[in-house]
DOFI-205151 format. One record per atom (N, C-alpha, C): x, y, z; atom name; residue in one letter. Coordinates in steps of 0.02 Angstrom, whole numbers, always signed. Example, Ala and Ser with C-alpha at 12.3 -4.5 7.8 and 13.67 -1.06 7.14 Angstrom:
      px      py      pz  atomo  residuo
    +660    -284    +390      N        A
    +615    -225    +390     CA        A
    +660    -165    +390      C        A
    +642    -112    +354      N        S
    +684     -53    +357     CA        S
    +645      +2    +394      C        S
This chain:
      px      py      pz  atomo  residuo
   -2550    +314   +2250      N        L
   -2481    +309   +2289     CA        L
   -2474    +387   +2323      C        L
   -2443    +371   +2394      N        A
   -2416    +422   +2428     CA        A
   -2366    +467   +2386      C        A
   -2356    +516   +2411      N        Q
   -2300    +570   +2386     CA        Q
   -2227    +544   +2407      C        Q
   -2200    +536   +2351      N        A
   -2135    +512   +2387     CA        A
   -2081    +546   +2442      C        A
   -2048    +498   +2468      N        H
   -2008    +522   +2533     CA        H
   -1965    +582   +2502      C        H
   -1968    +641   +2556      N        P
   -1918    +708   +2538     CA        P
   -1851    +675   +2507      C        P
   -1819    +622   +2536      N        A
   -1759    +583   +2531     CA        A
   -1762    +572   +2455      C        A
   -1794    +540   +2440      N        C
   -1805    +507   +2351     CA        C
   -1800    +564   +2321      C        C
   -1841    +617   +2331      N        R
   -1863    +682   +2290     CA        R
   -1790    +718   +2270      C        R
   -1761    +716   +2331      N        A
   -1678    +757   +2320     CA        A
   -1637    +718   +2284      C        A
   -1637    +645   +2266      N        R
   -1612    +597   +2232     CA        R
   -1609    +593   +2158      C        R
   -1672    +599   +2158      N        R
   -1706    +616   +2085     CA        R
   -1673    +675   +2069      C        R
   -1673    +729   +2103      N        A
   -1658    +790   +2072     CA        A
   -1580    +794   +2055      C        A
   -1547    +751   +2083      N        R
   -1453    +748   +2081     CA        R
   -1469    +712   +2015      C        R
   -1501    +672   +1999      N        V
   -1496    +632   +1950     CA        V
   -1511    +688   +1869      C        V
   -1433    +680   +1823      N        P
   -1482    +733   +1766     CA        P
   -1511    +693   +1713      C        P
   -1560    +725   +1689      N        A
   -1600    +696   +1654     CA        A
   -1578    +661   +1573      C        A
   -1613    +615   +1553      N        R
   -1576    +565   +1517     CA        R
   -1576    +616   +1455      C        R
   -1485    +600   +1421      N        A
   -1480    +630   +1374     CA        A
   -1518    +608   +1298      C        A
   -1531    +662   +1268      N        H
   -1572    +664   +1200     CA        H
   -1527    +608   +1146      C        H
   -1554    +572   +1119      N        A
   -1500    +517   +1054     CA        A
   -1466    +570   +1029      C        A
   -1406    +578    +999      N        P
   -1373    +611    +964     CA        P
   -1411    +617    +893      C        P
   -1408    +678    +847      N        S
   -1436    +669    +781     CA        S
   -1400    +641    +738      C        S
   -1412    +635    +691      N        A
   -1366    +600    +628     CA        A
   -1320    +633    +610      C        A
   -1327    +702    +597      N        A
   -1266    +754    +601     CA        A
   -1202    +742    +649      C        A
   -1224    +738    +721      N        A
   -1190    +720    +767     CA        A
   -1150    +684    +779      C        A
   -1174    +616    +731      N        R
   -1163    +559    +747     CA        R
   -1080    +540    +687      C        R
   -1100    +569    +636      N        R
   -1057    +596    +582     CA        R
    -999    +629    +603      C        R
   -1014    +685    +639      N        S
    -944    +732    +686     CA        S
    -917    +691    +714      C        S
    -937    +639    +753      N        H
    -910    +582    +796     CA        H
    -841    +551    +767      C        H
    -878    +524    +708      N        F
    -833    +471    +668     CA        F
    -801    +513    +643      C        F
    -791    +583    +646      N        G
    -738    +608    +589     CA        G
    -774    +630    +530      C        G
    -823    +629    +514      N        G
    -843    +641    +438     CA        G
    -913    +601    +415      C        G
    -928    +578    +354      N        E
    -984    +541    +351     CA        E
    -971    +472    +381      C        E
   -1030    +441    +388      N        R
   -1028    +357    +431     CA        R
    -999    +328    +369      C        R
    -957    +284    +370      N        P
    -939    +246    +307     CA        P
    -994    +189    +286      C        P
    -996    +170    +234      N        R
   -1065    +127    +212     CA        R
   -1008     +59    +176      C        R
   -1064     +24    +201      N        A
   -1042     -45    +187     CA        A
   -1001     -66    +127      C        A
   -1030     -27     +56      N        S
    -982     -51      +5     CA        S
    -923     -41      +3      C        S
    -897     +15     +56      N        R
    -821     +43     +63     CA        R
    -785     -28     +90      C        R
    -826     -71    +125      N        F
    -797    -122    +162     CA        F
    -767    -183    +108      C        F
    -717    -193     +43      N        V
    -712    -218      -3     CA        V
    -647    -265     +26      C        V
    -638    -327     +21      N        P
    -608    -361     +44     CA        P
    -542    -350      -5      C        P
    -479    -348     +37      N        R
    -430    -320      -4     CA        R
    -398    -368     -58      C        R
    -403    -433     -45      N        A
    -388    -477    -100     CA        A
    -432    -470    -154      C        A
    -504    -461    -154      N        H
    -537    -448    -209     CA        H
    -524    -390    -244      C        H
    -500    -321    -208      N        V
    -478    -273    -230     CA        V
    -410    -282    -271      C        V
    -369    -325    -245      N        A
    -302    -350    -275     CA        A
    -309    -369    -338      C        A
    -369    -417    -346      N        A
    -388    -462    -399     CA        A
    -398    -414    -458      C        A
    -462    -378    -442      N        M
    -479    -331    -490     CA        M
    -426    -267    -514      C        M
    -386    -264    -464      N        G
    -321    -224    -506     CA        G
    -276    -226    -546      C        G
    -279    -318    -517      N        W
    -221    -352    -565     CA        W
    -275    -373    -631      C        W
    -320    -402    -633      N        K
    -356    -400    -696     CA        K
    -354    -335    -744      C        K
    -363    -294    -710      N        D
    -373    -238    -744     CA        D
    -294    -218    -791      C        D
    -234    -221    -739      N        S
    -182    -214    -775     CA        S
    -153    -247    -832      C        S
    -198    -329    -816      N        V
    -172    -354    -863     CA        V
    -220    -344    -938      C        V
    -281    -324    -913      N        E
    -301    -299    -991     CA        E
    -276    -240   -1017      C        E
    -234    -203    -982      N        G
    -209    -137   -1019     CA        G
    -158    -156   -1067      C        G
    -128    -212   -1061      N        L
     -66    -243   -1101     CA        L
     -89    -252   -1171      C        L
    -161    -246   -1194      N        K
    -194    -240   -1264     CA        K
    -162    -206   -1314      C        K
    -134    -141   -1279      N        E
     -76     -87   -1327     CA        E
     -42    -103   -1370      C        E
      +1    -178   -1322      N        F
     +56    -192   -1347     CA        F
     +50    -257   -1401      C        F
     -14    -258   -1410      N        A
     -55    -330   -1443     CA        A
      -5    -348   -1514      C        A
     +22    -285   -1556      N        A
     +51    -307   -1619     CA        A
    +133    -322   -1604      C        A
    +159    -326   -1543      N        A
    +217    -339   -1527     CA        A
    +232    -404   -1538      C        A
    +299    -430   -1568      N        P
    +317    -479   -1585     CA        P
    +329    -542   -1513      C        P
    +326    -503   -1471      N        W
    +341    -546   -1395     CA        W
    +274    -548   -1363      C        W
    +206    -502   -1399      N        F
    +151    -516   -1351     CA        F
    +125    -581   -1342      C        F
    +129    -626   -1388      N        P
     +95    -689   -1369     CA        P
    +134    -745   -1318      C        P
    +194    -727   -1320      N        I
    +237    -764   -1268     CA        I
    +199    -725   -1196      C        I
    +207    -658   -1185      N        I
    +168    -652   -1116     CA        I
    +101    -671   -1108      C        I
     +53    -689   -1171      N        V
      -1    -700   -1156     CA        V
      +8    -771   -1130      C        V
     +49    -804   -1163      N        G
     +46    -861   -1137     CA        G
    +100    -889   -1054      C        G
    +117    -848   -1059      N        A
    +142    -853    -977     CA        A
    +116    -835    -936      C        A
     +57    -776    -940      N        L
      -3    -779    -900     CA        L
     -53    -829    -894      C        L
     -59    -860    -953      N        S
     -86    -925    -951     CA        S
     -61    -987    -903      C        S
      -1    -972    -909      N        G
     +20   -1041    -844     CA        G
     +16    -997    -781      C        G
     +22    -939    -771      N        L
      +2    -906    -699     CA        L
     -62    -924    -680      C        L
    -108    -910    -732      N        N
    -189    -919    -712     CA        N
    -206    -994    -681      C        N
    -180   -1054    -696      N        L
    -176   -1111    -642     CA        L
    -166   -1091    -582      C        L
    -132   -1052    -555      N        F
    -125   -1030    -496     CA        F
    -166    -972    -473      C        F
    -191    -921    -506      N        T
    -233    -882    -489     CA        T
    -293    -880    -494      C        T
    -323    -909    -563      N        L
    -395    -940    -572     CA        L
    -443    -867    -579      C        L
    -406    -808    -570      N        V
    -440    -739    -587     CA        V
    -428    -718    -671      C        V
    -386    -728    -712      N        L
    -366    -715    -779     CA        L
    -414    -733    -814      C        L
    -444    -774    -821      N        S
    -471    -805    -882     CA        S
    -512    -766    -928      C        S
    -566    -704    -895      N        G
    -596    -663    -952     CA        G
    -539    -620    -969      C        G
    -489    -597    -942      N        P
    -430    -533    -975     CA        P
    -391    -568   -1015      C        P
    -389    -637   -1002      N        L
    -339    -681   -1049     CA        L
    -368    -696   -1121      C        L
    -433    -703   -1114      N        V
    -478    -714   -1190     CA        V
    -460    -647   -1231      C        V
    -479    -598   -1184      N        V
    -464    -529   -1238     CA        V
    -399    -529   -1256      C        V
    -342    -541   -1223      N        L
    -264    -530   -1229     CA        L
    -252    -569   -1305      C        L
    -287    -639   -1272      N        F
    -278    -700   -1346     CA        F
    -308    -665   -1413      C        F
    -372    -640   -1407      N        C
    -391    -617   -1459     CA        C
    -357    -556   -1503      C        C
    -348    -518   -1428      N        S
    -306    -451   -1484     CA        S
    -245    -482   -1503      C        S
    -209    -528   -1492      N        A
    -147    -541   -1514     CA        A
    -151    -561   -1596      C        A
    -202    -611   -1608      N        V
    -232    -625   -1645     CA        V
    -247    -596   -1711      C        V
    -297    -541   -1666      N        L
    -321    -483   -1717     CA        L
    -258    -430   -1739      C        L
    -198    -417   -1689      N        A
    -169    -378   -1712     CA        A
    -104    -403   -1772      C        A
    -114    -456   -1769      N        N
     -63    -478   -1825     CA        N
    -102    -555   -1843      C        N
    -142    -552   -1899      N        K
    -197    -593   -1921     CA        K
    -169    -663   -1950      C        K
     -78    -637   -1979      N        Q
     -46    -694   -2008     CA        Q
      -5    -743   -1951      C        Q
     -15    -720   -1890      N        R
     +48    -751   -1833     CA        R
     -23    -811   -1799      C        R
     -89    -825   -1817      N        W
    -136    -840   -1783     CA        W
     -93    -913   -1740      C        W
     -85    -947   -1785      N        L
     -51   -1016   -1767     CA        L
     +26    -995   -1704      C        L
     +64    -974   -1728      N        Y
    +104    -947   -1676     CA        Y
     +84    -932   -1603      C        Y
     +21    -880   -1632      N        T
      -9    -866   -1557     CA        T
     -48    -916   -1537      C        T
     -78    -963   -1562      N        A
    -109   -1015   -1509     CA        A
     -49   -1065   -1494      C        A
     +12   -1089   -1526      N        V
     +46   -1112   -1487     CA        V
     +97   -1096   -1444      C        V
    +111   -1023   -1444      N        A
    +141   -1001   -1383     CA        A
    +113    -989   -1306      C        A
     +32    -999   -1335      N        N
     -14   -1009   -1270     CA        N
     -17   -1069   -1232      C        N
      -8   -1116   -1284      N        A
     -12   -1183   -1253     CA        A
     +60   -1204   -1217      C        A
    +107   -1156   -1248      N        V
    +175   -1171   -1212     CA        V
    +163   -1147   -1148      C        V
    +121   -1101   -1148      N        G
    +144   -1055   -1089     CA        G
    +104   -1084   -1047      C        G
     +43   -1119   -1062      N        T
     -11   -1156    -998     CA        T
     +24   -1207    -980      C        T
     +70   -1250   -1028      N        V
     +93   -1317   -1014     CA        V
    +160   -1297    -973      C        V
    +193   -1242    -970      N        A
    +231   -1212    -917     CA        A
    +198   -1228    -853      C        A
    +159   -1191    -846      N        G
    +124   -1188    -778     CA        G
    +101   -1254    -753      C        G
     +63   -1312    -814      N        C
     +68   -1366    -798     CA        C
    +126   -1419    -760      C        C
    +176   -1416    -775      N        V
    +224   -1437    -768     CA        V
    +253   -1421    -692      C        V
    +245   -1325    -680      N        L
    +251   -1334    -603     CA        L
    +209   -1360    -552      C        L
    +149   -1363    -591      N        M
    +100   -1387    -551     CA        M
     +88   -1470    -526      C        M
    +131   -1505    -588      N        V
    +144   -1576    -577     CA        V
    +199   -1585    -525      C        V
    +256   -1543    -548      N        L
    +304   -1541    -478     CA        L
    +275   -1536    -415      C        L
    +223   -1496    -402      N        L
    +205   -1471    -323     CA        L
    +170   -1544    -313      C        L
    +128   -1568    -351      N        I
    +102   -1634    -337     CA        I
    +153   -1668    -321      C        I
    +202   -1713    -364      N        E
    +249   -1742    -328     CA        E
    +274   -1736    -264      C        E
    +285   -1689    -251      N        Q
    +319   -1646    -172     CA        Q
    +268   -1669    -123      C        Q
    +197   -1642    -141      N        R
    +149   -1642     -80     CA        R
     +84   -1691     -94      C        R
     +90   -1721    -134      N        G
     +35   -1772    -164     CA        G
     -29   -1748    -183      C        G
     -62   -1794    -218      N        T
    -109   -1762    -258     CA        T
    -168   -1728    -214      C        T
    -173   -1725    -153      N        D
    -223   -1694     -99     CA        D
    -195   -1623    -129      C        D
    -134   -1615    -153      N        F
    -129   -1533    -130     CA        F
    -165   -1490    -173      C        F
    -201   -1502    -248      N        I
    -243   -1474    -287     CA        I
    -308   -1463    -246      C        I
    -328   -1512    -207      N        K
    -391   -1498    -155     CA        K
    -402   -1439    -109      C        K
    -323   -1448     -79      N        E
    -309   -1412     -22     CA        E
    -285   -1333     -42      C        E
    -266   -1336     -99      N        A
    -241   -1273    -132     CA        A
    -287   -1238    -166      C        A
    -353   -1282    -212      N        F
    -375   -1257    -264     CA        F
    -457   -1275    -257      C        F
    -492   -1266    -177      N        P
    -546   -1321    -165     CA        P
    -615   -1284    -211      C        P
    -595   -1210    -241      N        S
    -664   -1212    -288     CA        S
    -658   -1255    -368      C        S
    -589   -1273    -371      N        T
    -612   -1310    -440     CA        T
    -632   -1397    -426      C        T
    -617   -1419    -356      N        F
    -648   -1489    -339     CA        F
    -722   -1485    -329      C        F
    -765   -1427    -317      N        T
    -831   -1418    -327     CA        T
    -852   -1398    -404      C        T
    -801   -1406    -432      N        S
    -829   -1375    -515     CA        S
    -861   -1434    -544      C        S
    -913   -1423    -586      N        K
    -938   -1478    -609     CA        K
    -910   -1516    -663      C        K
    -844   -1472    -691      N        W
    -790   -1506    -742     CA        W
    -748   -1556    -699      C        W
    -739   -1575    -627      N        W
    -698   -1598    -597     CA        W
    -747   -1673    -605      C        W
    -818   -1694    -602      N        T
    -853   -1751    -609     CA        T
    -858   -1751    -672      C        T
    -865   -1712    -734      N        W
    -843   -1727    -807     CA        W
    -780   -1772    -824      C        W
    -731   -1725    -798      N        T
    -674   -1757    -802     CA        T
    -658   -1814    -770      C        T
    -684   -1850    -717      N        E
    -662   -1900    -685     CA        E
    -714   -1946    -740      C        E
    -772   -1926    -758      N        T
    -816   -2004    -773     CA        T
    -773   -1991    -855      C        T
    -741   -1953    -906      N        M
    -700   -1961    -945     CA        M
    -639   -2004    -927      C        M
    -602   -1999    -876      N        M
    -534   -2029    -883     CA        M
    -560   -2098    -854      C        M
    -610   -2117    -824      N        Q
    -635   -2175    -803     CA        Q
    -653   -2213    -865      C        Q
    -687   -2182    -903      N        A
    -723   -2221    -968     CA        A
    -674   -2245   -1002      C        A
    -626   -2193   -1029      N        Y
    -573   -2193   -1077     CA        Y
    -507   -2191   -1060      C        Y
    -503   -2186    -997      N        G
    -421   -2183    -984     CA        G
    -392   -2123   -1006      C        G
    -310   -2145   -1027      N        S
    -271   -2084   -1037     CA        S
    -287   -2069   -1095      C        S
    -328   -2095   -1165      N        I
    -340   -2078   -1223     CA        I
    -379   -2020   -1207      C        I
    -418   -2005   -1161      N        A
    -468   -1952   -1146     CA        A
    -427   -1884   -1137      C        A
    -377   -1888   -1120      N        A
    -343   -1834   -1096     CA        A
    -324   -1769   -1143      C        A
    -307   -1800   -1196      N        I
    -325   -1742   -1264     CA        I
    -395   -1709   -1281      C        I
    -455   -1745   -1288      N        P
    -499   -1690   -1298     CA        P
    -517   -1672   -1237      C        P
    -515   -1686   -1167      N        V
    -518   -1656   -1108     CA        V
    -487   -1596   -1115      C        V
    -418   -1590   -1127      N        A
    -365   -1517   -1125     CA        A
    -395   -1478   -1180      C        A
    -432   -1508   -1235      N        A
    -448   -1463   -1288     CA        A
    -518   -1421   -1250      C        A
    -544   -1449   -1215      N        M
    -615   -1411   -1187     CA        M
    -593   -1357   -1162      C        M
    -649   -1298   -1165      N        P
    -619   -1234   -1120     CA        P
    -653   -1241   -1065      C        P
    -598   -1282   -1011      N        I
    -606   -1299    -926     CA        I
    -547   -1296    -900      C        I
    -557   -1295    -845      N        I
    -477   -1286    -796     CA        I
    -451   -1366    -798      C        I
    -377   -1360    -801      N        L
    -356   -1412    -816     CA        L
    -342   -1450    -764      C        L
    -338   -1419    -678      N        H
    -339   -1455    -622     CA        H
    -364   -1535    -611      C        H
    -426   -1556    -637      N        P
    -445   -1602    -627     CA        P
    -410   -1655    -664      C        P
    -396   -1635    -746      N        L
    -371   -1676    -773     CA        L
    -294   -1697    -767      C        L
    -275   -1648    -726      N        I
    -183   -1645    -695     CA        I
    -195   -1714    -631      C        I
    -255   -1698    -591      N        F
    -259   -1738    -545     CA        F
    -280   -1810    -555      C        F
    -309   -1816    -595      N        F
    -336   -1892    -598     CA        F
    -292   -1913    -658      C        F
    -259   -1879    -699      N        G
    -188   -1900    -731     CA        G
    -144   -1934    -692      C        G
    -117   -1892    -638      N        K
     -65   -1928    -575     CA        K
     -94   -1996    -551      C        K
    -167   -1975    -520      N        L
    -194   -2026    -475     CA        L
    -196   -2097    -523      C        L
    -211   -2092    -595      N        S
    -211   -2144    -630     CA        S
    -125   -2159    -658      C        S
     -82   -2136    -632      N        N
     -18   -2162    -638     CA        N
     +14   -2140    -727      C        N
     -36   -2091    -741      N        M
     -11   -2063    -817     CA        M
     +69   -2042    -798      C        M
    +118   -2063    -862      N        S
    +179   -2028    -847     CA        S
    +186   -1958    -867      C        S
    +221   -1922    -838      N        N
    +229   -1831    -845     CA        N
    +227   -1835    -917      C        N
    +255   -1845    -949      N        A
    +275   -1841   -1047     CA        A
    +205   -1860   -1079      C        A
    +168   -1902   -1051      N        M
    +121   -1928   -1091     CA        M
     +57   -1872   -1047      C        M
     +59   -1855   -1006      N        L
      +0   -1808    -971     CA        L
     +15   -1721    -991      C        L
     +83   -1711   -1000      N        L
     +86   -1648   -1019     CA        L
    +100   -1659   -1096      C        L
     +97   -1695   -1124      N        G
    +113   -1702   -1202     CA        G
     +31   -1686   -1213      C        G
     -16   -1732   -1189      N        S
     -91   -1746   -1213     CA        S
    -110   -1645   -1185      C        S
     -93   -1637   -1132      N        I
    -109   -1561   -1126     CA        I
     -99   -1508   -1176      C        I
     -37   -1509   -1213      N        F
     -13   -1475   -1258     CA        F
     -54   -1479   -1324      C        F
     -56   -1555   -1346      N        V
     -79   -1545   -1407     CA        V
    -175   -1522   -1392      C        V
    -199   -1532   -1334      N        G
    -264   -1519   -1339     CA        G
    -270   -1455   -1314      C        G
    -222   -1419   -1295      N        R
    -225   -1337   -1287     CA        R
    -227   -1320   -1342      C        R
    -163   -1339   -1392      N        V
    -166   -1305   -1464     CA        V
    -223   -1317   -1502      C        V
    -254   -1368   -1492      N        L
    -328   -1376   -1523     CA        L
    -363   -1309   -1506      C        L
    -377   -1289   -1434      N        K
    -407   -1258   -1421     CA        K
    -405   -1199   -1439      C        K
    -337   -1181   -1429      N        Y
    -319   -1124   -1474     CA        Y
    -317   -1103   -1531      C        Y
    -318   -1144   -1573      N        V
    -330   -1125   -1637     CA        V
    -399   -1143   -1681      C        V
    -436   -1174   -1631      N        I
    -503   -1141   -1641     CA        I
    -528   -1071   -1604      C        I
    -512   -1059   -1562      N        M
    -519    -994   -1541     CA        M
    -485    -940   -1569      C        M
    -448    -949   -1612      N        S
    -411    -890   -1650     CA        S
    -448    -876   -1720      C        S
    -465    -942   -1751      N        Q
    -507    -943   -1794     CA        Q
    -570    -908   -1783      C        Q
    -620    -913   -1731      N        M
    -675    -887   -1710     CA        M
    -669    -825   -1698      C        M
    -590    -790   -1668      N        A
    -598    -719   -1663     CA        A
    -589    -677   -1733      C        A
    -578    -727   -1774      N        L
    -561    -691   -1850     CA        L
    -621    -710   -1892      C        L
    -660    -752   -1880      N        T
    -724    -743   -1918     CA        T
    -792    -760   -1877      C        T
    -787    -766   -1815      N        A
    -850    -762   -1791     CA        A
    -834    -766   -1710      C        A
    -830    -694   -1686      N        P
    -820    -681   -1621     CA        P
    -885    -702   -1574      C        P
    -935    -713   -1592      N        K
   -1000    -723   -1550     CA        K
    -999    -805   -1532      C        K
    -953    -838   -1571      N        A
    -942    -915   -1560     CA        A
    -891    -910   -1505      C        A
    -869    -876   -1474      N        L
    -826    -871   -1424     CA        L
    -868    -891   -1348      C        L
    -920    -862   -1358      N        K
    -959    -892   -1289     CA        K
    -952    -955   -1274      C        K
    -946    -993   -1322      N        F
    -932   -1077   -1307     CA        F
    -872   -1090   -1296      C        F
    -820   -1029   -1258      N        F
    -769   -1051   -1224     CA        F
    -755    -991   -1170      C        F
    -827    -985   -1152      N        G
    -830    -962   -1080     CA        G
    -824    -856   -1086      C        G
    -799    -839   -1145      N        A
    -799    -780   -1151     CA        A
    -878    -737   -1134      C        A
    -875    -700   -1087      N        S
    -935    -654   -1067     CA        S
    -948    -615   -1123      C        S
   -1021    -594   -1133      N        P
   -1036    -545   -1183     CA        P
    -985    -483   -1185      C        P
    -975    -463   -1130      N        E
    -934    -393   -1126     CA        E
    -866    -414   -1152      C        E
    -844    -470   -1137      N        T
    -768    -479   -1184     CA        T
    -793    -498   -1246      C        T
    -837    -516   -1268      N        I
    -870    -536   -1355     CA        I
    -859    -467   -1376      C        I
    -891    -409   -1350      N        E
    -891    -340   -1372     CA        E
    -815    -308   -1380      C        E
    -786    -313   -1329      N        K
    -726    -295   -1341     CA        K
    -683    -322   -1386      C        K
    -686    -388   -1405      N        I
    -657    -411   -1454     CA        I
    -683    -405   -1520      C        I
    -735    -372   -1532      N        K
    -772    -369   -1583     CA        K
    -751    -299   -1601      C        K
    -734    -237   -1560      N        K
    -714    -179   -1554     CA        K
    -651    -165   -1598      C        K
    -618    -226   -1569      N        D
    -523    -238   -1599     CA        D
    -535    -252   -1667      C        D
    -593    -301   -1690      N        S
    -576    -359   -1752     CA        S
    -591    -296   -1819      C        S
């Protein structure tokens, strides 16, 4: 090609050379420090839940106090609405049993009472907002395998299945949902949950005293079982 026209050469001379890409150090300086890592962007809700769980587990130091089983029971009722305290609650319940082995029945009953108190509030909300309230407020429970299992049990055996279902180490939302859907009276539904939960916690207390490894059948993780074994 012919040499560029003098006007073109003049325009190219006025255009500054392309700046080099900034170095990694320059980029860090531009952002005011080290470039943030992806792991630092943790959702606030997750951070709050983890902090709340750690705070709950910190209550273990009061396990020998006479009011401690009542607190654990109240937290069990609260967990119907949070669904994040199951692991810490197993630790707290077993700590209460091990701190005073003579009160294992009192601890089991207190935990059942607290759970039923949470169920009472859940039932009242369902009566105000309808049974779809559970599906809307707790969508993860609807997709749980225990939802289908509870539905099958309730369809096959009716209200008589409420006690054994409540005694299982599973969430109670499906039982409450299908109990209200089948027009069980509140007294029968809540009474069945109370009896079932007493059975569950009595079995758990005996496992904590004699065979902590068996708590894995109640959803306790290996880490939770190790914590319980250290306290025993």
